C-alpha positions, 0 to 999 in steps of 0.5 A: 500500500505504501508503494502505491501511494508513493507511486501516485505522489510521484506521478502527481509531482511529475505532472506538476513539474512538467506543467511548470516547465511547459508554462515557463517555456511557452509550449502552449502557444507553440502547440496551439498554433499548429495541429501537426505539432500536437501529433509530433509531441504526442508521438515523442512523449509515447516514444520517450515513455517506452525508451525510458521504461526500458532504461529503468528496467535495465539500470535501476534497482528493483526497489525503485522501478515502480517509483521511477515508472510512476514519475515517468507516467506523470510526465507522459500523462501531462502531455497526453492530457495537454495535447489531445483536446483541440478546437475544431474550427468547422464546428464553431 
C-alpha cells in the first residue's frame, strides 16, 4: 500500500513539474498554433515513455522501478492530457 501511494505522489509531482516547465517555456502557444505539432509531441512523449521504461528496467534497482515508472507516467500523462483536446474550427 505504501508503494502505491508513493507511486501516485510521484506521478502527481511529475505532472506538476512538467506543467511548470511547459508554462515557463511557452509550449502552449507553440502547440496551439499548429495541429501537426500536437501529433509530433504526442508521438515523442509515447516514444520517450517506452525508451525510458526500458532504461529503468535495465539500470535501476528493483526497489525503485515502480517509483521511477510512476514519475515517468506523470510526465507522459501531462502531455497526453495537454495535447489531445483541440478546437475544431468547422464546428464553431
